[in-house]
C-alpha positions as YAML, in Angstrom:
chain: A
units: angstrom
residues:
- id: 1
  name: MET
  ca: [10.69, -25.38, 7.42]
- id: 2
  name: MET
  ca: [7.77, -24.53, 9.69]
- id: 3
  name: LYS
  ca: [4.42, -26.33, 9.60]
- id: 4
  name: LEU
  ca: [1.47, -24.01, 10.31]
- id: 5
  name: GLN
  ca: [-0.96, -25.24, 12.97]
- id: 6
  name: ASN
  ca: [-4.02, -23.38, 11.67]
- id: 7
  name: PRO
  ca: [-3.24, -22.12, 8.14]
- id: 8
  name: ILE
  ca: [-5.41, -19.50, 6.44]
- id: 9
  name: LEU
  ca: [-5.19, -19.17, 2.64]
- id: 10
  name: MET
  ca: [-4.18, -15.59, 1.84]
- id: 11
  name: ALA
  ca: [-3.17, -15.66, -1.83]
- id: 12
  name: THR
  ca: [-2.39, -17.68, -4.92]
- id: 13
  name: ILE
  ca: [0.63, -16.87, -7.06]
- id: 14
  name: GLY
  ca: [0.06, -16.50, -10.78]
- id: 15
  name: ALA
  ca: [2.33, -15.78, -13.71]
- id: 16
  name: ALA
  ca: [5.70, -14.08, -13.62]
- id: 17
  name: GLN
  ca: [5.69, -10.31, -14.24]
- id: 18
  name: GLY
  ca: [8.75, -8.83, -15.91]
- id: 19
  name: LEU
  ca: [12.36, -9.93, -15.51]
- id: 20
  name: ARG
  ca: [13.18, -9.00, -11.86]
- id: 21
  name: GLY
  ca: [11.38, -11.91, -10.20]
- id: 22
  name: GLU
  ca: [8.02, -10.25, -9.65]
- id: 23
  name: VAL
  ca: [4.84, -12.34, -9.78]
- id: 24
  name: ARG
  ca: [1.16, -11.64, -10.21]
- id: 25
  name: VAL
  ca: [-0.76, -12.64, -7.11]
- id: 26
  name: LYS
  ca: [-4.48, -13.11, -6.45]
- id: 27
  name: SER
  ca: [-4.88, -11.81, -2.91]
- id: 28
  name: TYR
  ca: [-7.83, -12.92, -0.76]
- id: 29
  name: THR
  ca: [-7.46, -10.04, 1.69]
- id: 30
  name: GLU
  ca: [-9.92, -7.15, 1.82]
- id: 31
  name: ASP
  ca: [-7.09, -4.76, 0.91]
- id: 32
  name: PRO
  ca: [-4.95, -6.70, -1.58]
- id: 33
  name: THR
  ca: [-1.90, -4.53, -0.91]
- id: 34
  name: ALA
  ca: [-2.00, -5.50, 2.79]
- id: 35
  name: LEU
  ca: [-0.90, -9.04, 1.95]
- id: 36
  name: GLY
  ca: [2.45, -8.65, 3.67]
- id: 37
  name: ASP
  ca: [0.98, -7.00, 6.79]
- id: 38
  name: TYR
  ca: [0.25, -10.35, 8.48]
- id: 39
  name: GLY
  ca: [3.83, -11.59, 8.61]
- id: 40
  name: ASN
  ca: [5.65, -13.99, 6.34]
- id: 41
  name: LEU
  ca: [3.62, -16.13, 3.97]
- id: 42
  name: HIS
  ca: [4.06, -19.91, 3.90]
- id: 43
  name: SER
  ca: [3.51, -22.51, 1.20]
- id: 44
  name: ALA
  ca: [2.10, -25.96, 1.94]
- id: 45
  name: ASP
  ca: [5.55, -27.48, 1.33]
- id: 46
  name: GLY
  ca: [7.06, -25.35, 4.12]
- id: 47
  name: ARG
  ca: [8.75, -22.56, 2.16]
- id: 48
  name: VAL
  ca: [8.57, -19.06, 3.67]
- id: 49
  name: PHE
  ca: [7.99, -15.92, 1.59]
- id: 50
  name: GLU
  ca: [8.68, -12.37, 2.72]
- id: 51
  name: VAL
  ca: [6.99, -9.58, 0.75]
- id: 52
  name: LEU
  ca: [9.54, -6.92, -0.28]
- id: 53
  name: GLU
  ca: [7.39, -4.86, -2.64]
- id: 54
  name: ILE
  ca: [3.72, -4.91, -3.55]
- id: 55
  name: ARG
  ca: [1.63, -2.82, -5.95]
- id: 56
  name: GLU
  ca: [-1.87, -3.00, -7.39]
- id: 57
  name: ALA
  ca: [-2.43, -4.06, -10.98]
- id: 58
  name: LYS
  ca: [-6.05, -4.29, -12.16]
- id: 59
  name: ASN
  ca: [-7.70, -7.19, -10.29]
- id: 60
  name: MET
  ca: [-4.53, -8.50, -8.64]
- id: 61
  name: VAL
  ca: [-1.28, -7.34, -7.08]
- id: 62
  name: VAL
  ca: [2.28, -7.62, -8.31]
- id: 63
  name: VAL
  ca: [4.66, -8.83, -5.61]
- id: 64
  name: ARG
  ca: [8.40, -9.17, -5.25]
- id: 65
  name: PHE
  ca: [9.48, -11.72, -2.65]
- id: 66
  name: ARG
  ca: [12.87, -11.91, -0.91]
- id: 67
  name: GLY
  ca: [15.11, -14.41, -2.73]
- id: 68
  name: ILE
  ca: [13.08, -14.48, -5.97]
- id: 69
  name: ASN
  ca: [15.33, -12.37, -8.19]
- id: 70
  name: ASP
  ca: [14.71, -13.42, -11.77]
- id: 71
  name: ARG
  ca: [11.96, -14.51, -14.12]
- id: 72
  name: THR
  ca: [12.93, -18.20, -14.00]
- id: 73
  name: ALA
  ca: [12.55, -18.33, -10.21]
- id: 74
  name: ALA
  ca: [9.26, -16.41, -10.46]
- id: 75
  name: GLU
  ca: [7.88, -18.81, -13.09]
- id: 76
  name: GLY
  ca: [8.53, -21.72, -10.73]
- id: 77
  name: LEU
  ca: [6.03, -20.25, -8.24]
- id: 78
  name: ASN
  ca: [3.02, -20.23, -10.58]
- id: 79
  name: GLY
  ca: [-0.04, -21.75, -8.89]
- id: 80
  name: LEU
  ca: [1.50, -21.80, -5.40]
- id: 81
  name: GLU
  ca: [-0.93, -21.08, -2.55]
- id: 82
  name: LEU
  ca: [0.30, -18.92, 0.32]
- id: 83
  name: PHE
  ca: [-0.91, -19.13, 3.92]
- id: 84
  name: VAL
  ca: [-0.47, -17.40, 7.28]
- id: 85
  name: GLU
  ca: [-1.08, -18.71, 10.77]
- id: 86
  name: ARG
  ca: [-4.65, -17.93, 11.93]
- id: 87
  name: ASP
  ca: [-3.26, -16.21, 15.06]
- id: 88
  name: ASN
  ca: [-1.57, -13.58, 12.84]
- id: 89
  name: LEU
  ca: [-4.95, -12.26, 11.68]
- id: 90
  name: PRO
  ca: [-6.48, -9.41, 13.71]
- id: 91
  name: ASP
  ca: [-9.73, -10.61, 15.32]
- id: 92
  name: ASP
  ca: [-10.22, -7.25, 17.01]
- id: 93
  name: ASP
  ca: [-10.66, -5.55, 13.62]
- id: 94
  name: LEU
  ca: [-13.72, -7.67, 12.82]
- id: 95
  name: ASP
  ca: [-17.23, -6.37, 13.39]
- id: 96
  name: GLU
  ca: [-19.63, -8.49, 15.40]
- id: 97
  name: ASP
  ca: [-21.18, -10.04, 12.28]
- id: 98
  name: GLU
  ca: [-17.86, -10.56, 10.43]
- id: 99
  name: PHE
  ca: [-15.71, -13.69, 10.32]
- id: 100
  name: PHE
  ca: [-13.03, -15.38, 8.26]
- id: 101
  name: TYR
  ca: [-14.18, -18.05, 5.81]
- id: 102
  name: ALA
  ca: [-11.82, -20.49, 7.50]
- id: 103
  name: ASP
  ca: [-13.91, -20.06, 10.68]
- id: 104
  name: LEU
  ca: [-16.85, -21.70, 8.86]
- id: 105
  name: GLU
  ca: [-15.05, -24.98, 8.32]
- id: 106
  name: GLY
  ca: [-16.27, -27.59, 10.78]
- id: 107
  name: LEU
  ca: [-19.58, -25.84, 11.51]
- id: 108
  name: GLU
  ca: [-22.61, -28.15, 11.42]
- id: 109
  name: ALA
  ca: [-25.38, -27.16, 8.97]
- id: 110
  name: VAL
  ca: [-28.84, -27.65, 10.52]
- id: 111
  name: ASP
  ca: [-32.37, -26.62, 9.56]
- id: 112
  name: GLY
  ca: [-34.98, -25.04, 11.83]
- id: 113
  name: THR
  ca: [-35.98, -28.44, 13.25]
- id: 114
  name: GLY
  ca: [-32.39, -29.31, 14.14]
- id: 115
  name: LYS
  ca: [-31.91, -31.83, 11.33]
- id: 116
  name: SER
  ca: [-28.25, -31.98, 10.33]
- id: 117
  name: TYR
  ca: [-27.11, -31.82, 6.71]
- id: 118
  name: GLY
  ca: [-23.43, -32.31, 7.49]
- id: 119
  name: SER
  ca: [-20.51, -30.08, 8.37]
- id: 120
  name: VAL
  ca: [-18.79, -27.42, 6.31]
- id: 121
  name: THR
  ca: [-15.65, -28.93, 4.80]
- id: 122
  name: GLY
  ca: [-14.77, -26.10, 2.42]
- id: 123
  name: VAL
  ca: [-15.65, -22.68, 1.03]
- id: 124
  name: PHE
  ca: [-15.27, -22.19, -2.71]
- id: 125
  name: ASP
  ca: [-15.70, -19.42, -5.26]
- id: 126
  name: PHE
  ca: [-15.70, -20.58, -8.86]
- id: 127
  name: GLY
  ca: [-16.71, -17.13, -10.13]
- id: 128
  name: ALA
  ca: [-20.49, -17.14, -9.74]
- id: 129
  name: GLY
  ca: [-20.62, -16.66, -5.97]
- id: 130
  name: ASP
  ca: [-19.43, -18.39, -2.84]
- id: 131
  name: LEU
  ca: [-20.35, -22.02, -2.18]
- id: 132
  name: LEU
  ca: [-20.16, -24.07, 1.00]
- id: 133
  name: GLU
  ca: [-19.26, -27.74, 0.78]
- id: 134
  name: LEU
  ca: [-21.19, -29.89, 3.27]
- id: 135
  name: LYS
  ca: [-20.21, -33.46, 4.11]
- id: 136
  name: GLY
  ca: [-22.19, -35.75, 6.39]
- id: 137
  name: PRO
  ca: [-21.18, -39.16, 7.70]
- id: 138
  name: GLY
  ca: [-21.48, -41.72, 4.91]
- id: 139
  name: LYS
  ca: [-22.73, -39.11, 2.46]
- id: 140
  name: ARG
  ca: [-21.21, -37.53, -0.61]
- id: 141
  name: PRO
  ca: [-20.20, -33.87, -0.30]
- id: 142
  name: VAL
  ca: [-22.75, -31.35, -1.60]
- id: 143
  name: LEU
  ca: [-22.31, -27.70, -2.50]
- id: 144
  name: ILE
  ca: [-24.82, -25.10, -1.36]
- id: 145
  name: PRO
  ca: [-24.91, -21.40, -2.21]
- id: 146
  name: PHE
  ca: [-23.52, -19.19, 0.53]
- id: 147
  name: THR
  ca: [-26.30, -16.60, 0.35]
- id: 148
  name: GLU
  ca: [-28.58, -14.94, 2.89]
- id: 149
  name: TRP
  ca: [-31.46, -17.08, 1.58]
- id: 150
  name: SER
  ca: [-29.79, -20.46, 2.04]
- id: 151
  name: VAL
  ca: [-27.66, -19.69, 5.12]
- id: 152
  name: LEU
  ca: [-29.96, -17.89, 7.52]
- id: 153
  name: GLU
  ca: [-27.71, -17.63, 10.56]
- id: 154
  name: ILE
  ca: [-24.10, -18.28, 11.52]
- id: 155
  name: ASP
  ca: [-23.36, -19.12, 15.16]
- id: 156
  name: LEU
  ca: [-19.60, -19.57, 15.51]
- id: 157
  name: GLU
  ca: [-19.78, -20.10, 19.29]
- id: 158
  name: ALA
  ca: [-22.34, -22.92, 18.97]
- id: 159
  name: GLY
  ca: [-20.54, -24.33, 15.91]
- id: 160
  name: ARG
  ca: [-23.66, -24.24, 13.72]
- id: 161
  name: LEU
  ca: [-25.13, -22.76, 10.58]
- id: 162
  name: LEU
  ca: [-28.90, -22.44, 10.27]
- id: 163
  name: VAL
  ca: [-29.81, -23.31, 6.69]
- id: 164
  name: ASP
  ca: [-32.99, -23.24, 4.65]
- id: 165
  name: PRO
  ca: [-32.81, -26.68, 3.01]
- id: 166
  name: VAL
  ca: [-35.11, -25.67, 0.14]
- id: 167
  name: ALA
  ca: [-33.19, -22.50, -0.75]
- id: 168
  name: ALA
  ca: [-29.91, -24.40, -0.33]
- id: 169
  name: GLY
  ca: [-31.10, -27.11, -2.74]
- id: 170
  name: LEU
  ca: [-30.85, -29.85, -0.12]
- id: 171
  name: ILE
  ca: [-34.50, -30.93, -0.50]
- id: 172
  name: ASP
  ca: [-37.00, -30.56, -3.32]
- id: 173
  name: ASP
  ca: [-39.66, -28.74, -1.32]
- id: 174
  name: LYS
  ca: [-40.69, -28.16, 2.28]
- id: 175
  name: ASN
  ca: [-42.93, -31.25, 2.39]
- id: 176
  name: GLU
  ca: [-40.30, -33.75, 1.26]
- id: 177
  name: GLY
  ca: [-37.32, -35.24, 3.05]
- id: 178
  name: ALA
  ca: [-33.70, -34.80, 2.07]
- id: 179
  name: GLY
  ca: [-32.96, -35.75, -1.48]
- id: 180
  name: SER
  ca: [-31.38, -34.64, -4.70]
- id: 181
  name: PRO
  ca: [-31.68, -30.93, -5.47]
- id: 182
  name: PHE
  ca: [-32.52, -31.93, -9.06]
- id: 183
  name: PRO
  ca: [-36.00, -32.93, -10.27]
- id: 184
  name: LYS
  ca: [-36.63, -36.64, -10.63]
- id: 185
  name: ARG
  ca: [-36.74, -38.11, -14.14]
- id: 186
  name: LYS
  ca: [-39.82, -39.93, -15.34]
...
């Protein structure tokens, strides 16, 4: 069992499909059918999965993995997240302004004056758009929208995100300091 040094989430396994051990998979790759192109997939518990067959099915892919040969084995995989090593992903295929979401983790979120609002600790999509989780020392995590209005610039080399604290909901308006993004009760 191999522990990945820099794991990148590639997919989440869903329900079993049919009787031959196939599973429905939500792929996070640009081309969902390219899921197996980055080498073997790994689960957090150290299991390794080799893609034998993959086909598109509506908003997901149906995958058959080596060693998963019946419905019972496939059902046991439901909810399992699959990762690859970051080094297996092709950096040279990215345009200058493209990046992997995992590259955002650890970046410091600052405004135009240099004030820090914490570092990115996660990137989430609950269905209404991407969110960045920011966590500062001694502060609770906050979620901000990952939009062009709230995140103005991404500088991977400097390790920073330039944010608009008003658009991100980090302050009430430009004249106030950091506070709750919600109006105060009277």
